[in-house]
TORKOL-4160 file (C-alpha; in steps of 0.2 Angstrom, whole numbers, padded with zeros to 4 digits, m for minus):
469
<pt num="1" X="0366" Y="0094" Z="0580"/>
<pt num="2" X="0364" Y="0080" Z="0592"/>
<pt num="3" X="0355" Y="0065" Z="0585"/>
<pt num="4" X="0357" Y="0046" Z="0583"/>
<pt num="5" X="0347" Y="0046" Z="0567"/>
<pt num="6" X="0355" Y="0040" Z="0552"/>
<pt num="7" X="0351" Y="0048" Z="0535"/>
<pt num="8" X="0357" Y="0046" Z="0517"/>
<pt num="9" X="0361" Y="0061" Z="0506"/>
<pt num="10" X="0363" Y="0058" Z="0488"/>
<pt num="11" X="0370" Y="0071" Z="0476"/>
<pt num="12" X="0368" Y="0068" Z="0457"/>
<pt num="13" X="0383" Y="0067" Z="0446"/>
<pt num="14" X="0380" Y="0084" Z="0439"/>
<pt num="15" X="0378" Y="0091" Z="0456"/>
<pt num="16" X="0361" Y="0098" Z="0452"/>
<pt num="17" X="0350" Y="0088" Z="0463"/>
<pt num="18" X="0351" Y="0082" Z="0482"/>
<pt num="19" X="0340" Y="0068" Z="0488"/>
<pt num="20" X="0337" Y="0065" Z="0507"/>
<pt num="21" X="0331" Y="0048" Z="0514"/>
<pt num="22" X="0330" Y="0041" Z="0532"/>
<pt num="23" X="0328" Y="0022" Z="0534"/>
<pt num="24" X="0315" Y="0015" Z="0547"/>
<pt num="25" X="0322" Y="0014" Z="0564"/>
<pt num="26" X="0335" Y="0027" Z="0561"/>
<pt num="27" X="0336" Y="0033" Z="0578"/>
<pt num="28" X="0331" Y="0050" Z="0586"/>
<pt num="29" X="0325" Y="0062" Z="0573"/>
<pt num="30" X="0333" Y="0080" Z="0574"/>
<pt num="31" X="0323" Y="0096" Z="0576"/>
<pt num="32" X="0319" Y="0103" Z="0558"/>
<pt num="33" X="0327" Y="0120" Z="0561"/>
<pt num="34" X="0343" Y="0112" Z="0568"/>
<pt num="35" X="0343" Y="0099" Z="0554"/>
<pt num="36" X="0341" Y="0113" Z="0541"/>
<pt num="37" X="0356" Y="0122" Z="0549"/>
<pt num="38" X="0366" Y="0106" Z="0549"/>
<pt num="39" X="0363" Y="0103" Z="0530"/>
<pt num="40" X="0368" Y="0121" Z="0526"/>
<pt num="41" X="0384" Y="0121" Z="0537"/>
<pt num="42" X="0390" Y="0103" Z="0537"/>
<pt num="43" X="0384" Y="0097" Z="0520"/>
<pt num="44" X="0386" Y="0114" Z="0511"/>
<pt num="45" X="0369" Y="0114" Z="0503"/>
<pt num="46" X="0361" Y="0130" Z="0497"/>
<pt num="47" X="0343" Y="0133" Z="0492"/>
<pt num="48" X="0336" Y="0119" Z="0502"/>
<pt num="49" X="0317" Y="0116" Z="0501"/>
<pt num="50" X="0312" Y="0117" Z="0519"/>
<pt num="51" X="0295" Y="0109" Z="0516"/>
<pt num="52" X="0302" Y="0094" Z="0508"/>
<pt num="53" X="0314" Y="0092" Z="0523"/>
<pt num="54" X="0299" Y="0094" Z="0535"/>
<pt num="55" X="0289" Y="0080" Z="0526"/>
<pt num="56" X="0304" Y="0068" Z="0527"/>
<pt num="57" X="0306" Y="0071" Z="0545"/>
<pt num="58" X="0287" Y="0069" Z="0549"/>
<pt num="59" X="0287" Y="0053" Z="0540"/>
<pt num="60" X="0302" Y="0047" Z="0551"/>
<pt num="61" X="0293" Y="0053" Z="0567"/>
<pt num="62" X="0278" Y="0042" Z="0562"/>
<pt num="63" X="0289" Y="0027" Z="0561"/>
<pt num="64" X="0289" Y="0026" Z="0542"/>
<pt num="65" X="0304" Y="0027" Z="0530"/>
<pt num="66" X="0308" Y="0045" Z="0526"/>
<pt num="67" X="0310" Y="0049" Z="0508"/>
<pt num="68" X="0319" Y="0048" Z="0497"/>
<pt num="69" X="0314" Y="0066" Z="0492"/>
<pt num="70" X="0323" Y="0079" Z="0482"/>
<pt num="71" X="0327" Y="0093" Z="0495"/>
<pt num="72" X="0338" Y="0104" Z="0484"/>
<pt num="73" X="0340" Y="0108" Z="0466"/>
<pt num="74" X="0354" Y="0118" Z="0458"/>
<pt num="75" X="0353" Y="0129" Z="0443"/>
<pt num="76" X="0358" Y="0123" Z="0426"/>
<pt num="77" X="0369" Y="0134" Z="0416"/>
<pt num="78" X="0361" Y="0142" Z="0400"/>
<pt num="79" X="0373" Y="0140" Z="0386"/>
<pt num="80" X="0376" Y="0156" Z="0375"/>
<pt num="81" X="0368" Y="0158" Z="0358"/>
<pt num="82" X="0379" Y="0156" Z="0342"/>
<pt num="83" X="0381" Y="0171" Z="0332"/>
<pt num="84" X="0367" Y="0172" Z="0319"/>
<pt num="85" X="0359" Y="0182" Z="0305"/>
<pt num="86" X="0343" Y="0191" Z="0308"/>
<pt num="87" X="0335" Y="0193" Z="0291"/>
<pt num="88" X="0326" Y="0209" Z="0288"/>
<pt num="89" X="0313" Y="0204" Z="0275"/>
<pt num="90" X="0304" Y="0189" Z="0267"/>
<pt num="91" X="0317" Y="0185" Z="0255"/>
<pt num="92" X="0315" Y="0166" Z="0253"/>
<pt num="93" X="0297" Y="0161" Z="0252"/>
<pt num="94" X="0285" Y="0166" Z="0239"/>
<pt num="95" X="0267" Y="0164" Z="0245"/>
<pt num="96" X="0250" Y="0168" Z="0236"/>
<pt num="97" X="0243" Y="0185" Z="0238"/>
<pt num="98" X="0226" Y="0188" Z="0245"/>
<pt num="99" X="0213" Y="0199" Z="0236"/>
<pt num="100" X="0203" Y="0212" Z="0246"/>
<pt num="101" X="0188" Y="0201" Z="0247"/>
<pt num="102" X="0198" Y="0188" Z="0256"/>
<pt num="103" X="0200" Y="0176" Z="0241"/>
<pt num="104" X="0217" Y="0169" Z="0236"/>
<pt num="105" X="0226" Y="0175" Z="0220"/>
<pt num="106" X="0235" Y="0160" Z="0214"/>
<pt num="107" X="0242" Y="0169" Z="0198"/>
<pt num="108" X="0253" Y="0181" Z="0209"/>
<pt num="109" X="0264" Y="0180" Z="0224"/>
<pt num="110" X="0274" Y="0191" Z="0235"/>
<pt num="111" X="0290" Y="0198" Z="0228"/>
<pt num="112" X="0305" Y="0191" Z="0236"/>
<pt num="113" X="0319" Y="0199" Z="0225"/>
<pt num="114" X="0328" Y="0215" Z="0231"/>
<pt num="115" X="0334" Y="0231" Z="0224"/>
<pt num="116" X="0352" Y="0237" Z="0225"/>
<pt num="117" X="0357" Y="0245" Z="0242"/>
<pt num="118" X="0344" Y="0235" Z="0251"/>
<pt num="119" X="0349" Y="0230" Z="0269"/>
<pt num="120" X="0346" Y="0212" Z="0270"/>
<pt num="121" X="0352" Y="0205" Z="0287"/>
<pt num="122" X="0359" Y="0210" Z="0304"/>
<pt num="123" X="0373" Y="0200" Z="0311"/>
<pt num="124" X="0369" Y="0196" Z="0329"/>
<pt num="125" X="0385" Y="0193" Z="0339"/>
<pt num="126" X="0386" Y="0177" Z="0351"/>
<pt num="127" X="0381" Y="0178" Z="0369"/>
<pt num="128" X="0391" Y="0171" Z="0384"/>
<pt num="129" X="0377" Y="0162" Z="0392"/>
<pt num="130" X="0371" Y="0162" Z="0410"/>
<pt num="131" X="0381" Y="0152" Z="0423"/>
<pt num="132" X="0373" Y="0139" Z="0434"/>
<pt num="133" X="0377" Y="0132" Z="0451"/>
<pt num="134" X="0377" Y="0115" Z="0460"/>
<pt num="135" X="0367" Y="0111" Z="0476"/>
<pt num="136" X="0382" Y="0115" Z="0485"/>
<pt num="137" X="0384" Y="0133" Z="0477"/>
<pt num="138" X="0398" Y="0128" Z="0465"/>
<pt num="139" X="0398" Y="0139" Z="0449"/>
<pt num="140" X="0394" Y="0129" Z="0433"/>
<pt num="141" X="0401" Y="0139" Z="0418"/>
<pt num="142" X="0390" Y="0139" Z="0402"/>
<pt num="143" X="0396" Y="0135" Z="0385"/>
<pt num="144" X="0399" Y="0152" Z="0376"/>
<pt num="145" X="0391" Y="0154" Z="0358"/>
<pt num="146" X="0401" Y="0151" Z="0343"/>
<pt num="147" X="0407" Y="0168" Z="0336"/>
<pt num="148" X="0406" Y="0164" Z="0317"/>
<pt num="149" X="0402" Y="0176" Z="0303"/>
<pt num="150" X="0394" Y="0173" Z="0286"/>
<pt num="151" X="0405" Y="0173" Z="0270"/>
<pt num="152" X="0399" Y="0187" Z="0258"/>
<pt num="153" X="0399" Y="0185" Z="0239"/>
<pt num="154" X="0404" Y="0200" Z="0229"/>
<pt num="155" X="0386" Y="0205" Z="0226"/>
<pt num="156" X="0384" Y="0210" Z="0245"/>
<pt num="157" X="0394" Y="0219" Z="0257"/>
<pt num="158" X="0394" Y="0225" Z="0275"/>
<pt num="159" X="0387" Y="0242" Z="0278"/>
<pt num="160" X="0398" Y="0248" Z="0292"/>
<pt num="161" X="0415" Y="0245" Z="0300"/>
<pt num="162" X="0408" Y="0235" Z="0314"/>
<pt num="163" X="0401" Y="0222" Z="0301"/>
<pt num="164" X="0384" Y="0222" Z="0309"/>
<pt num="165" X="0373" Y="0224" Z="0293"/>
<pt num="166" X="0373" Y="0217" Z="0276"/>
<pt num="167" X="0366" Y="0225" Z="0260"/>
<pt num="168" X="0364" Y="0220" Z="0242"/>
<pt num="169" X="0376" Y="0229" Z="0229"/>
<pt num="170" X="0365" Y="0223" Z="0215"/>
<pt num="171" X="0347" Y="0218" Z="0212"/>
<pt num="172" X="0341" Y="0200" Z="0212"/>
<pt num="173" X="0337" Y="0185" Z="0222"/>
<pt num="174" X="0344" Y="0183" Z="0240"/>
<pt num="175" X="0353" Y="0167" Z="0242"/>
<pt num="176" X="0360" Y="0159" Z="0258"/>
<pt num="177" X="0369" Y="0142" Z="0257"/>
<pt num="178" X="0384" Y="0135" Z="0267"/>
<pt num="179" X="0386" Y="0150" Z="0277"/>
<pt num="180" X="0387" Y="0162" Z="0262"/>
<pt num="181" X="0376" Y="0177" Z="0258"/>
<pt num="182" X="0374" Y="0182" Z="0239"/>
<pt num="183" X="0362" Y="0190" Z="0227"/>
<pt num="184" X="0358" Y="0180" Z="0211"/>
<pt num="185" X="0355" Y="0192" Z="0196"/>
<pt num="186" X="0347" Y="0178" Z="0186"/>
<pt num="187" X="0330" Y="0170" Z="0192"/>
<pt num="188" X="0329" Y="0153" Z="0183"/>
<pt num="189" X="0312" Y="0143" Z="0182"/>
<pt num="190" X="0306" Y="0128" Z="0172"/>
<pt num="191" X="0290" Y="0137" Z="0167"/>
<pt num="192" X="0279" Y="0151" Z="0173"/>
<pt num="193" X="0263" Y="0143" Z="0179"/>
<pt num="194" X="0254" Y="0139" Z="0195"/>
<pt num="195" X="0270" Y="0132" Z="0202"/>
<pt num="196" X="0279" Y="0149" Z="0201"/>
<pt num="197" X="0265" Y="0161" Z="0199"/>
<pt num="198" X="0269" Y="0178" Z="0190"/>
<pt num="199" X="0287" Y="0184" Z="0192"/>
<pt num="200" X="0292" Y="0202" Z="0197"/>
<pt num="201" X="0311" Y="0201" Z="0198"/>
<pt num="202" X="0325" Y="0214" Z="0201"/>
<pt num="203" X="0337" Y="0206" Z="0188"/>
<pt num="204" X="0336" Y="0194" Z="0173"/>
<pt num="205" X="0323" Y="0180" Z="0172"/>
<pt num="206" X="0327" Y="0164" Z="0162"/>
<pt num="207" X="0312" Y="0153" Z="0158"/>
<pt num="208" X="0316" Y="0135" Z="0152"/>
<pt num="209" X="0299" Y="0131" Z="0146"/>
<pt num="210" X="0283" Y="0141" Z="0143"/>
<pt num="211" X="0274" Y="0157" Z="0150"/>
<pt num="212" X="0256" Y="0152" Z="0152"/>
<pt num="213" X="0241" Y="0163" Z="0150"/>
<pt num="214" X="0235" Y="0173" Z="0166"/>
<pt num="215" X="0253" Y="0175" Z="0172"/>
<pt num="216" X="0266" Y="0189" Z="0168"/>
<pt num="217" X="0284" Y="0192" Z="0169"/>
<pt num="218" X="0292" Y="0208" Z="0174"/>
<pt num="219" X="0311" Y="0210" Z="0176"/>
<pt num="220" X="0323" Y="0224" Z="0178"/>
<pt num="221" X="0336" Y="0214" Z="0168"/>
<pt num="222" X="0333" Y="0203" Z="0152"/>
<pt num="223" X="0319" Y="0190" Z="0150"/>
<pt num="224" X="0323" Y="0174" Z="0141"/>
<pt num="225" X="0310" Y="0161" Z="0137"/>
<pt num="226" X="0315" Y="0145" Z="0129"/>
<pt num="227" X="0297" Y="0140" Z="0124"/>
<pt num="228" X="0281" Y="0149" Z="0120"/>
<pt num="229" X="0273" Y="0165" Z="0128"/>
<pt num="230" X="0254" Y="0162" Z="0128"/>
<pt num="231" X="0244" Y="0179" Z="0131"/>
<pt num="232" X="0256" Y="0183" Z="0145"/>
<pt num="233" X="0263" Y="0201" Z="0147"/>
<pt num="234" X="0282" Y="0203" Z="0147"/>
<pt num="235" X="0291" Y="0219" Z="0154"/>
<pt num="236" X="0310" Y="0220" Z="0153"/>
<pt num="237" X="0322" Y="0234" Z="0158"/>
<pt num="238" X="0334" Y="0226" Z="0146"/>
<pt num="239" X="0330" Y="0214" Z="0131"/>
<pt num="240" X="0318" Y="0200" Z="0128"/>
<pt num="241" X="0321" Y="0184" Z="0119"/>
<pt num="242" X="0307" Y="0171" Z="0116"/>
<pt num="243" X="0314" Y="0156" Z="0106"/>
<pt num="244" X="0297" Y="0149" Z="0100"/>
<pt num="245" X="0286" Y="0165" Z="0099"/>
<pt num="246" X="0273" Y="0175" Z="0107"/>
<pt num="247" X="0254" Y="0172" Z="0105"/>
<pt num="248" X="0245" Y="0188" Z="0111"/>
<pt num="249" X="0227" Y="0186" Z="0105"/>
<pt num="250" X="0226" Y="0205" Z="0107"/>
<pt num="251" X="0226" Y="0204" Z="0125"/>
<pt num="252" X="0244" Y="0208" Z="0130"/>
<pt num="253" X="0258" Y="0221" Z="0129"/>
<pt num="254" X="0276" Y="0217" Z="0128"/>
<pt num="255" X="0289" Y="0230" Z="0133"/>
<pt num="256" X="0308" Y="0230" Z="0132"/>
<pt num="257" X="0320" Y="0244" Z="0134"/>
<pt num="258" X="0333" Y="0235" Z="0124"/>
<pt num="259" X="0332" Y="0223" Z="0109"/>
<pt num="260" X="0319" Y="0209" Z="0106"/>
<pt num="261" X="0322" Y="0193" Z="0098"/>
<pt num="262" X="0307" Y="0182" Z="0093"/>
<pt num="263" X="0303" Y="0166" Z="0085"/>
<pt num="264" X="0287" Y="0174" Z="0079"/>
<pt num="265" X="0274" Y="0186" Z="0085"/>
<pt num="266" X="0255" Y="0187" Z="0084"/>
<pt num="267" X="0242" Y="0199" Z="0089"/>
<pt num="268" X="0250" Y="0210" Z="0103"/>
<pt num="269" X="0256" Y="0227" Z="0107"/>
<pt num="270" X="0275" Y="0228" Z="0107"/>
<pt num="271" X="0287" Y="0242" Z="0113"/>
<pt num="272" X="0305" Y="0239" Z="0109"/>
<pt num="273" X="0319" Y="0252" Z="0113"/>
<pt num="274" X="0331" Y="0243" Z="0102"/>
<pt num="275" X="0331" Y="0231" Z="0087"/>
<pt num="276" X="0318" Y="0218" Z="0083"/>
<pt num="277" X="0323" Y="0202" Z="0075"/>
<pt num="278" X="0310" Y="0189" Z="0071"/>
<pt num="279" X="0314" Y="0172" Z="0064"/>
<pt num="280" X="0295" Y="0169" Z="0060"/>
<pt num="281" X="0280" Y="0179" Z="0054"/>
<pt num="282" X="0274" Y="0195" Z="0062"/>
<pt num="283" X="0255" Y="0195" Z="0062"/>
<pt num="284" X="0244" Y="0210" Z="0067"/>
<pt num="285" X="0256" Y="0219" Z="0079"/>
<pt num="286" X="0254" Y="0237" Z="0085"/>
<pt num="287" X="0272" Y="0241" Z="0088"/>
<pt num="288" X="0284" Y="0255" Z="0092"/>
<pt num="289" X="0302" Y="0250" Z="0088"/>
<pt num="290" X="0317" Y="0261" Z="0092"/>
<pt num="291" X="0329" Y="0253" Z="0079"/>
<pt num="292" X="0327" Y="0241" Z="0064"/>
<pt num="293" X="0315" Y="0227" Z="0061"/>
<pt num="294" X="0322" Y="0212" Z="0053"/>
<pt num="295" X="0311" Y="0197" Z="0048"/>
<pt num="296" X="0319" Y="0192" Z="0032"/>
<pt num="297" X="0313" Y="0175" Z="0026"/>
<pt num="298" X="0296" Y="0179" Z="0034"/>
<pt num="299" X="0282" Y="0190" Z="0032"/>
<pt num="300" X="0274" Y="0205" Z="0041"/>
<pt num="301" X="0255" Y="0206" Z="0040"/>
<pt num="302" X="0243" Y="0219" Z="0048"/>
<pt num="303" X="0245" Y="0231" Z="0062"/>
<pt num="304" X="0252" Y="0248" Z="0064"/>
<pt num="305" X="0271" Y="0249" Z="0065"/>
<pt num="306" X="0282" Y="0264" Z="0070"/>
<pt num="307" X="0300" Y="0260" Z="0067"/>
<pt num="308" X="0314" Y="0271" Z="0071"/>
<pt num="309" X="0326" Y="0263" Z="0059"/>
<pt num="310" X="0322" Y="0252" Z="0043"/>
<pt num="311" X="0311" Y="0237" Z="0040"/>
<pt num="312" X="0319" Y="0221" Z="0031"/>
<pt num="313" X="0306" Y="0208" Z="0027"/>
<pt num="314" X="0302" Y="0194" Z="0015"/>
<pt num="315" X="0284" Y="0198" Z="0012"/>
<pt num="316" X="0274" Y="0213" Z="0017"/>
<pt num="317" X="0255" Y="0212" Z="0018"/>
<pt num="318" X="0244" Y="0197" Z="0012"/>
<pt num="319" X="0234" Y="0192" Z="m0003"/>
<pt num="320" X="0218" Y="0196" Z="0008"/>
<pt num="321" X="0224" Y="0214" Z="0008"/>
<pt num="322" X="0225" Y="0215" Z="0027"/>
<pt num="323" X="0227" Y="0234" Z="0032"/>
<pt num="324" X="0246" Y="0236" Z="0036"/>
<pt num="325" X="0253" Y="0253" Z="0041"/>
<pt num="326" X="0272" Y="0255" Z="0041"/>
<pt num="327" X="0281" Y="0271" Z="0047"/>
<pt num="328" X="0300" Y="0271" Z="0046"/>
<pt num="329" X="0313" Y="0283" Z="0051"/>
<pt num="330" X="0302" Y="0290" Z="0065"/>
<pt num="331" X="0310" Y="0288" Z="0083"/>
<pt num="332" X="0297" Y="0292" Z="0096"/>
<pt num="333" X="0310" Y="0296" Z="0109"/>
<pt num="334" X="0319" Y="0308" Z="0098"/>
<pt num="335" X="0303" Y="0316" Z="0093"/>
<pt num="336" X="0297" Y="0318" Z="0111"/>
<pt num="337" X="0314" Y="0325" Z="0116"/>
<pt num="338" X="0313" Y="0338" Z="0102"/>
<pt num="339" X="0296" Y="0343" Z="0108"/>
<pt num="340" X="0303" Y="0346" Z="0126"/>
<pt num="341" X="0318" Y="0356" Z="0119"/>
<pt num="342" X="0306" Y="0367" Z="0109"/>
<pt num="343" X="0295" Y="0370" Z="0124"/>
<pt num="344" X="0310" Y="0373" Z="0136"/>
<pt num="345" X="0317" Y="0386" Z="0123"/>
<pt num="346" X="0300" Y="0395" Z="0122"/>
<pt num="347" X="0299" Y="0396" Z="0141"/>
<pt num="348" X="0317" Y="0403" Z="0141"/>
<pt num="349" X="0313" Y="0416" Z="0128"/>
<pt num="350" X="0298" Y="0422" Z="0138"/>
<pt num="351" X="0310" Y="0424" Z="0153"/>
<pt num="352" X="0322" Y="0434" Z="0143"/>
<pt num="353" X="0309" Y="0445" Z="0137"/>
<pt num="354" X="0302" Y="0448" Z="0155"/>
<pt num="355" X="0320" Y="0452" Z="0162"/>
<pt num="356" X="0324" Y="0463" Z="0147"/>
<pt num="357" X="0308" Y="0473" Z="0150"/>
<pt num="358" X="0313" Y="0475" Z="0168"/>
<pt num="359" X="0331" Y="0481" Z="0163"/>
<pt num="360" X="0323" Y="0493" Z="0150"/>
<pt num="361" X="0312" Y="0501" Z="0163"/>
<pt num="362" X="0326" Y="0504" Z="0176"/>
<pt num="363" X="0337" Y="0511" Z="0162"/>
<pt num="364" X="0324" Y="0524" Z="0157"/>
<pt num="365" X="0325" Y="0531" Z="0175"/>
<pt num="366" X="0335" Y="0547" Z="0175"/>
<pt num="367" X="0341" Y="0544" Z="0193"/>
<pt num="368" X="0343" Y="0528" Z="0202"/>
<pt num="369" X="0346" Y="0524" Z="0220"/>
<pt num="370" X="0362" Y="0514" Z="0225"/>
<pt num="371" X="0351" Y="0499" Z="0228"/>
<pt num="372" X="0342" Y="0500" Z="0211"/>
<pt num="373" X="0359" Y="0502" Z="0203"/>
<pt num="374" X="0364" Y="0485" Z="0211"/>
<pt num="375" X="0348" Y="0477" Z="0206"/>
<pt num="376" X="0351" Y="0483" Z="0188"/>
<pt num="377" X="0368" Y="0476" Z="0188"/>
<pt num="378" X="0362" Y="0459" Z="0194"/>
<pt num="379" X="0348" Y="0459" Z="0181"/>
<pt num="380" X="0361" Y="0462" Z="0167"/>
<pt num="381" X="0372" Y="0448" Z="0172"/>
<pt num="382" X="0357" Y="0436" Z="0174"/>
<pt num="383" X="0351" Y="0441" Z="0157"/>
<pt num="384" X="0368" Y="0437" Z="0149"/>
<pt num="385" X="0367" Y="0420" Z="0157"/>
<pt num="386" X="0350" Y="0417" Z="0150"/>
<pt num="387" X="0356" Y="0422" Z="0133"/>
<pt num="388" X="0370" Y="0410" Z="0135"/>
<pt num="389" X="0358" Y="0396" Z="0140"/>
<pt num="390" X="0347" Y="0400" Z="0125"/>
<pt num="391" X="0362" Y="0398" Z="0113"/>
<pt num="392" X="0366" Y="0381" Z="0121"/>
<pt num="393" X="0348" Y="0375" Z="0119"/>
<pt num="394" X="0348" Y="0382" Z="0101"/>
<pt num="395" X="0364" Y="0372" Z="0097"/>
<pt num="396" X="0357" Y="0356" Z="0105"/>
<pt num="397" X="0340" Y="0358" Z="0096"/>
<pt num="398" X="0349" Y="0360" Z="0079"/>
<pt num="399" X="0359" Y="0345" Z="0082"/>
<pt num="400" X="0344" Y="0335" Z="0087"/>
<pt num="401" X="0334" Y="0341" Z="0072"/>
<pt num="402" X="0348" Y="0335" Z="0061"/>
<pt num="403" X="0348" Y="0318" Z="0069"/>
<pt num="404" X="0329" Y="0317" Z="0066"/>
<pt num="405" X="0331" Y="0322" Z="0048"/>
<pt num="406" X="0345" Y="0309" Z="0045"/>
<pt num="407" X="0334" Y="0296" Z="0053"/>
<pt num="408" X="0319" Y="0300" Z="0042"/>
<pt num="409" X="0330" Y="0301" Z="0026"/>
<pt num="410" X="0339" Y="0284" Z="0029"/>
<pt num="411" X="0324" Y="0274" Z="0036"/>
<pt num="412" X="0318" Y="0263" Z="0022"/>
<pt num="413" X="0308" Y="0247" Z="0019"/>
<pt num="414" X="0317" Y="0233" Z="0010"/>
<pt num="415" X="0306" Y="0218" Z="0004"/>
<pt num="416" X="0313" Y="0203" Z="m0004"/>
<pt num="417" X="0298" Y="0194" Z="m0011"/>
<pt num="418" X="0284" Y="0207" Z="m0013"/>
<pt num="419" X="0272" Y="0219" Z="m0006"/>
<pt num="420" X="0253" Y="0216" Z="m0006"/>
<pt num="421" X="0239" Y="0229" Z="m0008"/>
<pt num="422" X="0232" Y="0236" Z="0008"/>
<pt num="423" X="0249" Y="0241" Z="0014"/>
<pt num="424" X="0253" Y="0260" Z="0018"/>
<pt num="425" X="0271" Y="0266" Z="0020"/>
<pt num="426" X="0277" Y="0282" Z="0028"/>
<pt num="427" X="0295" Y="0286" Z="0026"/>
<pt num="428" X="0306" Y="0302" Z="0026"/>
<pt num="429" X="0295" Y="0311" Z="0037"/>
<pt num="430" X="0282" Y="0314" Z="0023"/>
<pt num="431" X="0264" Y="0316" Z="0028"/>
<pt num="432" X="0257" Y="0307" Z="0013"/>
<pt num="433" X="0260" Y="0288" Z="0013"/>
<pt num="434" X="0263" Y="0276" Z="m0002"/>
<pt num="435" X="0247" Y="0266" Z="m0003"/>
<pt num="436" X="0250" Y="0250" Z="m0012"/>
<pt num="437" X="0235" Y="0245" Z="m0023"/>
<pt num="438" X="0243" Y="0232" Z="m0034"/>
<pt num="439" X="0255" Y="0218" Z="m0030"/>
<pt num="440" X="0273" Y="0224" Z="m0031"/>
<pt num="441" X="0286" Y="0211" Z="m0035"/>
<pt num="442" X="0302" Y="0211" Z="m0025"/>
<pt num="443" X="0316" Y="0214" Z="m0021"/>
<pt num="444" X="0311" Y="0232" Z="m0019"/>
<pt num="445" X="0317" Y="0247" Z="m0009"/>
<pt num="446" X="0304" Y="0260" Z="m0003"/>
<pt num="447" X="0310" Y="0276" Z="0006"/>
<pt num="448" X="0314" Y="0294" Z="0005"/>
<pt num="449" X="0317" Y="0303" Z="m0011"/>
<pt num="450" X="0320" Y="0322" Z="m0013"/>
<pt num="451" X="0306" Y="0332" Z="m0020"/>
<pt num="452" X="0293" Y="0319" Z="m0018"/>
<pt num="453" X="0278" Y="0321" Z="m0007"/>
<pt num="454" X="0277" Y="0303" Z="m0002"/>
<pt num="455" X="0289" Y="0288" Z="m0001"/>
<pt num="456" X="0295" Y="0281" Z="m0017"/>
<pt num="457" X="0301" Y="0265" Z="m0024"/>
<pt num="458" X="0319" Y="0269" Z="m0027"/>
<pt num="459" X="0325" Y="0253" Z="m0035"/>
<pt num="460" X="0322" Y="0235" Z="m0036"/>
<pt num="461" X="0328" Y="0219" Z="m0045"/>
<pt num="462" X="0343" Y="0219" Z="m0033"/>
<pt num="463" X="0351" Y="0205" Z="m0023"/>
<pt num="464" X="0341" Y="0200" Z="m0008"/>
<pt num="465" X="0346" Y="0207" Z="0009"/>
<pt num="466" X="0356" Y="0195" Z="0019"/>
<pt num="467" X="0355" Y="0199" Z="0038"/>
<pt num="468" X="0369" Y="0196" Z="0050"/>
<pt num="469" X="0361" Y="0183" Z="0062"/>
C-alpha cells in the first residue's frame, strides 16, 4: 500500500474490538480495496467490516476526520455450563388446583410427595463451552463448566452405573439443600388450613396444631395431630394419633390400617385395623375395630361398634338410653377371609367333580388310542394335584375357623362403673344380643358362656381393669 495517510488503529484490551480513525489532513487516502488487504495482511485483522472502513475513508476524502469507527469485532468465548440436576417432576411447590369450571380449589393442592422407586432427577454433565477469537484471529479458550455431583442421602440412589439418574428408595417429600438430595419420610406442618391445604403424602404426617374443617389428611405412613381434628377426614396406611380429639359432626370417616390413639371421638365413622385407645369419651361412633378398644376412665355412648377383640370402658351407654350396639370378638378381616376360603374350596370341588367325570368316561372305554391313554394319565395326575390342594385348603380353613372361634369366645366387654339401658351387646358369635333394660352396676364382665343363646354377665364385683398406658 502506497499512501502518506496516517491512521490510528486501536485494539481493545480483550482483543475483541478494533477501532479505526484518520485525523484531518492525514495525507493521501488509500484505495479501499488496497487498504482492506493491508489491514488483513499487515495488521492481521480478520472479519473486517468493509462498509465501516468505506465510511471512514469517504469521510477522510471529504476533508473530515475519519472515525473513530469499529471496523472489526472478535467473538467472545461461551463458558461451559456447570453440571446440574434436571428435576423430572414438580416436587417442591404445592399450588392450588383448578376445578373443571375454572374456579380455584383452595382446599386442595397438587401432590408433591413421591412413591418409592420414583425417578427424581437427571444429572446433566458439564459442557466445555465454545471458544472465541480476537480481531486478529487468536483463539480465546472458554472456562469449562464445573464437574460437580450432588451428594445422595441413603433415601435415594443412582439408578445406573453411569450415575445419570436419581431415584427415591422410600416414599416421602423430596428435599434438596446444600447440594444433597434426600427424601423425608415425615411431612411436618404447623396446622392443616388454607396455608397448607389438604395433605396427600407418601410417608408420615406430623401436624403440630389443628386440622380444620374442609381439609383432609391422607398418608401412607402414620398421622400425628397435636391439636384437634374438626370434621376433617383422616386416612393412614399405618396408625393415627390425635392428642386432643376428633369432632366429626357425622360428616367424616377416619381410617387407619394400624392403631388409633385419641383424646376423644365424637360423631364419626372409624375404621381401625389395630387397637383403639381413647383418653376421653367416645360418642356416637360407627366403628369397625380390628383389636381391642380401651377407654377406661371414660364412657362410650351411642353408635354401632364391631370390635375384633374386647371392650374396656368405664361407663357404657347413658342415662338418656341412647341406642348403643356393641359386637365383640368379630374380626371383619378374618370373617371375609373365611368366606373367600369357603368359596375357593367350593370352586375347587366343582373342578374335581368335572375332572373325575372325564376320567370315568375315558376309563369306561374298552379300547383307547395311544393319545387317549396319554390324556387319561395327565388327567389322573392333575386330579391328584387337585385333591392335594383341596386338603391344603381344608386344613387352612379349619385353622382359620378355630381362630375365629377363639376370638368369639374370648372377646368380652368389661365395664368398671356401669351399663345403662339402651345398650345391646353381641359376644361369642351368638345371634341374640344381651339387651340391657335396667342399669347394671359395675364392675361387670359380659361375654361368652357355653350353652347360652346370648352373651351373659359372667361375673362382677371385681377389681377395676387397669390398662397399660
